[in-house]
KELOSE-121398 format. One record per residue (C-alpha): residue number from 0; residue in one letter; z, y, x. Coordinates in steps of 0.25 Angstrom, whole numbers. Layout:
KELOSE-121398
(NUM, "A", (Z, Y, X)),
...
***
This chain:
KELOSE-121398
(0, "M", (-504, -797, -164)),
(1, "A", (-511, -788, -174)),
(2, "A", (-506, -772, -178)),
(3, "R", (-496, -772, -192)),
(4, "F", (-499, -762, -201)),
(5, "V", (-491, -756, -214)),
(6, "T", (-499, -760, -226)),
(7, "I", (-505, -744, -231)),
(8, "D", (-507, -750, -247)),
(9, "H", (-514, -737, -256)),
(10, "D", (-517, -746, -268)),
(11, "T", (-508, -755, -271)),
(12, "P", (-498, -746, -282)),
(13, "L", (-483, -744, -283)),
(14, "L", (-478, -755, -291)),
(15, "L", (-467, -746, -295)),
(16, "P", (-467, -731, -295)),
(17, "P", (-459, -724, -283)),
(18, "D", (-445, -717, -282)),
(19, "L", (-447, -704, -275)),
(20, "R", (-436, -702, -273)),
(21, "D", (-438, -714, -263)),
(22, "W", (-447, -707, -254)),
(23, "V", (-438, -695, -254)),
(24, "P", (-429, -697, -242)),
(25, "E", (-414, -693, -248)),
(26, "N", (-413, -681, -242)),
(27, "H", (-424, -674, -243)),
(28, "L", (-426, -660, -247)),
(29, "V", (-427, -663, -262)),
(30, "H", (-417, -669, -263)),
(31, "F", (-407, -656, -261)),
(32, "V", (-417, -649, -268)),
(33, "M", (-418, -658, -282)),
(34, "D", (-401, -659, -280)),
(35, "A", (-400, -644, -277)),
(36, "V", (-410, -638, -290)),
(37, "G", (-401, -648, -299)),
(38, "L", (-391, -639, -296)),
(39, "L", (-396, -626, -300)),
(40, "N", (-394, -619, -315)),
(41, "L", (-409, -619, -319)),
(42, "G", (-407, -611, -331)),
(43, "S", (-414, -599, -327)),
(44, "A", (-427, -608, -325)),
(45, "Q", (-440, -603, -333)),
(46, "T", (-444, -614, -343)),
(47, "N", (-451, -616, -357)),
(48, "H", (-442, -617, -367)),
(49, "R", (-452, -617, -376)),
(50, "G", (-455, -631, -375)),
(51, "T", (-468, -629, -377)),
(52, "G", (-477, -632, -367)),
(53, "S", (-479, -642, -357)),
(54, "A", (-468, -648, -351)),
(55, "Q", (-462, -640, -339)),
(56, "Y", (-457, -645, -327)),
(57, "P", (-438, -644, -326)),
(58, "P", (-434, -632, -318)),
(59, "S", (-427, -639, -310)),
(60, "M", (-438, -646, -304)),
(61, "M", (-448, -635, -304)),
(62, "L", (-436, -626, -294)),
(63, "G", (-433, -640, -285)),
(64, "L", (-447, -640, -283)),
(65, "L", (-450, -627, -280)),
(66, "I", (-438, -627, -270)),
(67, "Y", (-440, -639, -263)),
(68, "C", (-457, -634, -261)),
(69, "Y", (-450, -622, -256)),
(70, "C", (-442, -627, -247)),
(71, "S", (-452, -640, -239)),
(72, "G", (-461, -623, -238)),
(73, "T", (-472, -627, -249)),
(74, "F", (-476, -613, -259)),
(75, "S", (-487, -614, -266)),
(76, "S", (-485, -619, -280)),
(77, "R", (-499, -628, -278)),
(78, "K", (-493, -635, -266)),
(79, "I", (-479, -638, -274)),
(80, "E", (-489, -644, -284)),
(81, "G", (-495, -652, -274)),
(82, "L", (-482, -657, -268)),
(83, "T", (-476, -662, -281)),
(84, "Y", (-489, -672, -280)),
(85, "D", (-489, -674, -264)),
(86, "S", (-474, -674, -259)),
(87, "V", (-464, -684, -262)),
(88, "P", (-452, -674, -264)),
(89, "V", (-459, -664, -270)),
(90, "R", (-464, -674, -282)),
(91, "Y", (-450, -680, -280)),
(92, "L", (-444, -669, -285)),
(93, "C", (-455, -666, -296)),
(94, "A", (-453, -680, -301)),
(95, "D", (-467, -682, -300)),
(96, "T", (-472, -669, -309)),
(97, "H", (-481, -661, -305)),
(98, "P", (-479, -647, -306)),
(99, "D", (-492, -636, -305)),
(100, "H", (-493, -628, -297)),
(101, "D", (-493, -617, -309)),
(102, "S", (-480, -624, -312)),
(103, "I", (-474, -622, -300)),
(104, "C", (-477, -607, -298)),
(105, "K", (-471, -603, -314)),
(106, "F", (-458, -609, -312)),
(107, "R", (-458, -601, -298)),
(108, "R", (-463, -589, -305)),
(109, "E", (-456, -590, -315)),
(110, "N", (-442, -594, -309)),
(111, "K", (-437, -586, -299)),
(112, "E", (-427, -581, -304)),
(113, "L", (-423, -597, -305)),
(114, "I", (-428, -597, -289)),
(115, "E", (-419, -586, -285)),
(116, "S", (-408, -588, -293)),
(117, "A", (-407, -605, -287)),
(118, "F", (-402, -598, -273)),
(119, "H", (-389, -594, -279)),
(120, "Q", (-388, -604, -288)),
(121, "V", (-387, -615, -276)),
(122, "L", (-378, -607, -267)),
(123, "E", (-368, -608, -280)),
(124, "C", (-367, -622, -279)),
(125, "A", (-367, -623, -263)),
(126, "A", (-354, -613, -268)),
(127, "H", (-346, -623, -277)),
(128, "A", (-350, -635, -271)),
(129, "K", (-343, -627, -257)),
(130, "I", (-353, -628, -249)),
(131, "L", (-355, -616, -249)),
(132, "K", (-343, -606, -245)),
(133, "V", (-346, -592, -254)),
(134, "G", (-334, -584, -246)),
(135, "D", (-333, -577, -234)),
(136, "I", (-345, -584, -229)),
(137, "T", (-352, -581, -215)),
(138, "V", (-369, -581, -216)),
(139, "S", (-379, -582, -207)),
(140, "V", (-391, -572, -209)),
(141, "D", (-406, -576, -204)),
(142, "G", (-420, -572, -209)),
(143, "T", (-433, -580, -204)),
(144, "K", (-448, -577, -208)),
(145, "I", (-454, -584, -220)),
(146, "L", (-469, -584, -221)),
(147, "A", (-475, -576, -233)),
(148, "N", (-487, -581, -242)),
(149, "A", (-496, -574, -235)),
(150, "S", (-504, -573, -219)),
(151, "K", (-502, -560, -211)),
(152, "H", (-516, -559, -211)),
(153, "S", (-515, -554, -225)),
(154, "A", (-508, -541, -221)),
(155, "I", (-514, -527, -217)),
(156, "S", (-506, -518, -209)),
(157, "H", (-507, -503, -214)),
(158, "G", (-513, -498, -201)),
(159, "H", (-525, -509, -204)),
(160, "A", (-524, -506, -218)),
(161, "C", (-527, -491, -215)),
(162, "E", (-538, -497, -206)),
(163, "Q", (-546, -504, -217)),
(164, "L", (-547, -496, -227)),
(165, "K", (-552, -486, -219)),
(166, "L", (-564, -495, -214)),
(167, "L", (-566, -500, -228)),
(168, "E", (-566, -485, -236)),
(169, "E", (-575, -483, -224)),
(170, "E", (-584, -497, -229)),
(171, "I", (-583, -494, -244)),
(172, "A", (-590, -481, -240)),
(173, "Q", (-601, -487, -230)),
(174, "L", (-604, -498, -243)),
(175, "L", (-603, -484, -253)),
(176, "A", (-612, -475, -244)),
(177, "K", (-622, -487, -243)),
(178, "A", (-621, -491, -253)),
(179, "E", (-627, -477, -261)),
(180, "A", (-638, -476, -247)),
(181, "A", (-653, -480, -255)),
(182, "D", (-657, -487, -243)),
(183, "S", (-645, -495, -241)),
(184, "T", (-649, -507, -231)),
(185, "P", (-643, -517, -241)),
(186, "L", (-630, -527, -236)),
(187, "Q", (-631, -542, -231)),
(188, "D", (-631, -553, -241)),
(189, "G", (-623, -555, -251)),
(190, "L", (-613, -542, -250)),
(191, "S", (-615, -529, -257)),
(192, "I", (-609, -517, -258)),
(193, "P", (-602, -515, -269)),
(194, "E", (-597, -529, -265)),
(195, "E", (-594, -525, -253)),
(196, "V", (-585, -511, -258)),
(197, "W", (-578, -517, -269)),
(198, "R", (-573, -528, -258)),
(199, "R", (-569, -515, -251)),
(200, "E", (-563, -508, -260)),
(201, "D", (-555, -520, -263)),
(202, "R", (-548, -520, -249)),
(203, "V", (-545, -504, -250)),
(204, "A", (-537, -507, -262)),
(205, "K", (-529, -518, -256)),
(206, "I", (-527, -511, -242)),
(207, "K", (-523, -499, -249)),
(208, "Q", (-513, -508, -255)),
(209, "A", (-508, -514, -244)),
(210, "V", (-507, -499, -239)),
(211, "G", (-501, -494, -250)),
(212, "V", (-489, -505, -248)),
(213, "I", (-486, -504, -236)),
(214, "E", (-486, -488, -236)),
(215, "E", (-474, -489, -248)),
(216, "R", (-467, -499, -239)),
(217, "A", (-468, -490, -229)),
(218, "R", (-462, -479, -236)),
(219, "E", (-450, -489, -240)),
(220, "R", (-448, -491, -225)),
(221, "L", (-446, -477, -223)),
(222, "A", (-436, -476, -232)),
(223, "A", (-427, -485, -228)),
(224, "D", (-431, -481, -214)),
(225, "V", (-428, -465, -219)),
(226, "A", (-413, -472, -224)),
(227, "T", (-410, -480, -213)),
(228, "Y", (-415, -467, -203)),
(229, "Q", (-407, -458, -210)),
(230, "S", (-394, -469, -210)),
(231, "K", (-395, -469, -196)),
(232, "L", (-395, -456, -195)),
(233, "E", (-380, -453, -204)),
(234, "A", (-374, -464, -194)),
(235, "R", (-377, -457, -180)),
(236, "R", (-373, -443, -186)),
(237, "A", (-360, -449, -194)),
(238, "H", (-356, -457, -179)),
(239, "E", (-360, -443, -173)),
(240, "K", (-353, -438, -183)),
(241, "A", (-340, -446, -182)),
(242, "T", (-339, -448, -164)),
(243, "G", (-346, -434, -161)),
(244, "K", (-357, -441, -152)),
(245, "K", (-370, -444, -153)),
(246, "P", (-375, -458, -158)),
(247, "K", (-380, -468, -148)),
(248, "G", (-395, -470, -147)),
(249, "K", (-404, -462, -153)),
(250, "D", (-407, -453, -165)),
(251, "P", (-414, -464, -175)),
(252, "K", (-429, -460, -177)),
(253, "P", (-432, -457, -190)),
(254, "P", (-442, -466, -200)),
(255, "Q", (-457, -463, -199)),
(256, "G", (-463, -467, -214)),
(257, "G", (-476, -474, -216)),
(258, "P", (-481, -486, -215)),
(259, "G", (-484, -493, -199)),
(260, "P", (-498, -499, -195)),
(261, "T", (-493, -511, -195)),
(262, "D", (-485, -511, -208)),
(263, "Q", (-493, -522, -217)),
(264, "F", (-496, -528, -231)),
(265, "N", (-501, -543, -236)),
(266, "F", (-509, -542, -244)),
(267, "T", (-505, -558, -249)),
(268, "D", (-491, -556, -248)),
(269, "P", (-487, -539, -247)),
(270, "E", (-470, -542, -247)),
(271, "S", (-472, -550, -236)),
(272, "R", (-474, -546, -220)),
(273, "I", (-479, -550, -207)),
(274, "M", (-466, -552, -198)),
(275, "K", (-465, -558, -184)),
(276, "A", (-461, -574, -183)),
(277, "G", (-457, -587, -177)),
(278, "S", (-451, -580, -165)),
(279, "G", (-459, -566, -166)),
(280, "Q", (-473, -570, -162)),
(281, "H", (-480, -570, -172)),
(282, "F", (-481, -564, -187)),
(283, "E", (-481, -570, -201)),
(284, "Q", (-483, -564, -215)),
(285, "A", (-467, -568, -219)),
(286, "Y", (-456, -565, -225)),
(287, "N", (-441, -562, -220)),
(288, "A", (-432, -574, -226)),
(289, "Q", (-418, -569, -224)),
(290, "A", (-407, -583, -227)),
(291, "S", (-392, -580, -225)),
(292, "V", (-383, -594, -223)),
(293, "E", (-369, -597, -226)),
(294, "I", (-366, -603, -211)),
(295, "E", (-355, -612, -218)),
(296, "S", (-364, -619, -230)),
(297, "R", (-375, -615, -222)),
(298, "L", (-383, -611, -234)),
(299, "I", (-391, -598, -239)),
(300, "V", (-384, -591, -244)),
(301, "G", (-394, -579, -244)),
(302, "Q", (-407, -575, -243)),
(303, "H", (-419, -564, -245)),
(304, "L", (-432, -561, -241)),
(305, "V", (-438, -548, -234)),
(306, "D", (-449, -543, -228)),
(307, "A", (-444, -537, -217)),
(308, "P", (-448, -544, -203)),
(309, "N", (-435, -543, -197)),
(310, "D", (-420, -547, -202)),
(311, "K", (-416, -533, -199)),
(312, "E", (-410, -527, -212)),
(313, "Q", (-409, -540, -219)),
(314, "L", (-393, -543, -216)),
(315, "V", (-391, -534, -228)),
(316, "P", (-401, -540, -236)),
(317, "A", (-396, -554, -233)),
(318, "M", (-381, -550, -234)),
(319, "A", (-386, -544, -249)),
(320, "A", (-394, -557, -252)),
(321, "I", (-381, -567, -250)),
(322, "S", (-381, -575, -265)),
(323, "P", (-370, -570, -273)),
(324, "V", (-363, -583, -273)),
(325, "V", (-359, -580, -261)),
(326, "E", (-344, -574, -263)),
(327, "S", (-341, -566, -247)),
(328, "I", (-349, -567, -232)),
(329, "A", (-339, -565, -221)),
(330, "A", (-348, -565, -210)),
(331, "V", (-364, -562, -206)),
(332, "L", (-370, -567, -196)),
(333, "V", (-385, -563, -194)),
(334, "D", (-392, -562, -179)),
(335, "N", (-401, -548, -173)),
(336, "G", (-411, -547, -182)),
(337, "Y", (-401, -542, -193)),
(338, "Y", (-393, -535, -186)),
(339, "S", (-393, -518, -186)),
(340, "E", (-380, -508, -186)),
(341, "A", (-383, -505, -200)),
(342, "A", (-387, -519, -205)),
(343, "V", (-373, -526, -201)),
(344, "N", (-364, -511, -204)),
(345, "S", (-371, -513, -217)),
(346, "V", (-367, -527, -222)),
(347, "E", (-353, -526, -214)),
(348, "G", (-350, -512, -222)),
(349, "Q", (-351, -517, -235)),
(350, "C", (-340, -522, -243)),
(351, "T", (-346, -531, -254)),
(352, "S", (-339, -539, -263)),
(353, "R", (-343, -552, -252)),
(354, "G", (-336, -545, -241)),
(355, "T", (-340, -537, -228)),
(356, "P", (-349, -548, -220)),
(357, "V", (-346, -547, -204)),
(358, "V", (-361, -547, -198)),
(359, "Y", (-362, -555, -184)),
(360, "A", (-376, -549, -180)),
(361, "A", (-381, -554, -166)),
(362, "T", (-388, -540, -160)),
(363, "G", (-395, -548, -151)),
(364, "R", (-402, -558, -146)),
(365, "R", (-395, -569, -137)),
(366, "R", (-402, -579, -127)),
(367, "H", (-400, -592, -129)),
(368, "G", (-390, -600, -121)),
(369, "R", (-377, -594, -118)),
(370, "S", (-373, -589, -104)),
(371, "I", (-361, -597, -95)),
(372, "L", (-353, -584, -100)),
(373, "E", (-356, -586, -116)),
(374, "L", (-352, -599, -114)),
(375, "E", (-339, -595, -110)),
(376, "D", (-327, -594, -120)),
(377, "H", (-321, -578, -121)),
(378, "P", (-312, -572, -130)),
(379, "D", (-319, -563, -143)),
(380, "P", (-321, -549, -136)),
(381, "P", (-313, -536, -142)),
(382, "T", (-317, -531, -152)),
(383, "P", (-326, -521, -154)),
(384, "P", (-317, -507, -157)),
(385, "P", (-321, -499, -168)),
(386, "G", (-333, -490, -168)),
(387, "T", (-342, -500, -160)),
(388, "A", (-355, -502, -162)),
(389, "T", (-361, -513, -174)),
(390, "A", (-369, -520, -161)),
(391, "D", (-356, -522, -153)),
(392, "I", (-347, -525, -166)),
(393, "M", (-361, -537, -169)),
(394, "A", (-360, -543, -152)),
(395, "H", (-344, -543, -154)),
(396, "R", (-343, -551, -165)),
(397, "L", (-353, -561, -160)),
(398, "A", (-346, -562, -147)),
(399, "T", (-332, -567, -156)),
(400, "R", (-329, -582, -156)),
(401, "E", (-330, -579, -169)),
(402, "G", (-345, -571, -171)),
(403, "K", (-349, -582, -162)),
(404, "A", (-346, -593, -170)),
(405, "L", (-350, -588, -183)),
(406, "Y", (-364, -584, -179)),
(407, "G", (-367, -597, -170)),
(408, "Q", (-366, -603, -183)),
(409, "R", (-378, -595, -186)),
(410, "K", (-390, -602, -181)),
(411, "T", (-386, -615, -186)),
(412, "D", (-384, -612, -197)),
(413, "R", (-397, -606, -200)),
(414, "R", (-403, -618, -194)),
(415, "A", (-396, -626, -204)),
(416, "S", (-400, -617, -215)),
(417, "L", (-413, -614, -213)),
(418, "R", (-418, -628, -211)),
(419, "H", (-420, -643, -218)),
(420, "N", (-405, -649, -216)),
(421, "Y", (-406, -656, -227)),
(422, "T", (-389, -659, -230)),
(423, "P", (-384, -659, -244)),
(424, "L", (-376, -648, -244)),
(425, "R", (-385, -637, -236)),
(426, "N", (-399, -640, -241)),
(427, "I", (-396, -641, -256)),
(428, "F", (-394, -625, -257)),
(429, "G", (-398, -621, -243)),
(430, "F", (-413, -624, -244)),
(431, "W", (-416, -613, -254)),
(432, "V", (-415, -599, -247)),
(433, "Y", (-428, -598, -243)),
(434, "S", (-435, -606, -255)),
(435, "L", (-429, -597, -264)),
(436, "I", (-430, -584, -255)),
(437, "T", (-443, -580, -264)),
(438, "S", (-449, -586, -275)),
(439, "D", (-460, -576, -273)),
(440, "V", (-465, -580, -258)),
(441, "C", (-471, -591, -253)),
(442, "I", (-462, -591, -241)),
(443, "T", (-460, -605, -232)),
(444, "C", (-446, -612, -230)),
(445, "V", (-440, -612, -215)),
(446, "I", (-427, -622, -221)),
***
């Protein structure tokens, strides 16, 4: 019996226009984006109220288009314009209209405040709907590397920049000397001394600009390091005065000024940095995106973007970045990458309108798996006496039943909040964080 195939007919036109909703699954992300945008107050959108010129695209459609494309990993305005033709979900969202890349870019550039306020509006909707608890919440903080819109090969280190400046200045001097020599040997076809001098001088100007930025960053870093150094010295003096004993450990070393040879500047994206990525085995030109998740609703309630390659100094900024919708914070869960005595004391020592949160921080890496001793049920260890080191207090908190139960939710909440899991309660609100974390940087969405 002969094989049978489905008939593929490219020539017969459709007798009736199709309904694009039939081509988009019921639980598709585009439905949730459109529903979420419908809940927002878009009164601050920049539009032409004079009624002149061509008809405008509605702000709700443009905002939904940007959010959906950012969440799907498309950031280029030209590529988004192409998706309005090639992608069924995008075509459905745009109702078969096709805004060009200039209109898309203009809307994003003129509506930065609207895009930033959308994050807080979404959380307010979640609070009114009783999805998000706003009082005495527990938040889990973590970060991820977001690729910059630049290659790491476009970066130059301070040491290499100084070497290049010296080499280019020598080459310029040689070319000028050759131009003045009456018996100079002609250059290779297609090359000329003025053009070669101009090209090198242009390169020198760009490298000097990069060196200037690196040196300015070094001065800012030195000022911060000096302040930290002075605070450490004062703390040691206060401890010695109170106890009559010299503090344990070595005295802090005074900070060294000036840029290091590996301090870098990227010509394409100067604000980004080269950071360890993945398991730490390779480096990428990136940003460090921080997210704070409320553990019960798994909604992201705070976010900020930094150029620091690690999370060591991000605990305090993460608390400051939590949306004002949240009224009070009871506990904060972080891994050992965030832990420092100064950060923990700063968070727990500040009495604000949001209360004083208790920090549960790991102070070191734990091996995978649990021993037989760890599987057995044990009573909580005794409460440490006053004056106990902060690291020991953190270890005690994570050894208690309450600490284990709280910290155990951290990994599951983080995974659920930062991945595609399209349930109505979670993703109408939860997918916003990395698409709205900045409107100026081209980023890769990881949810």
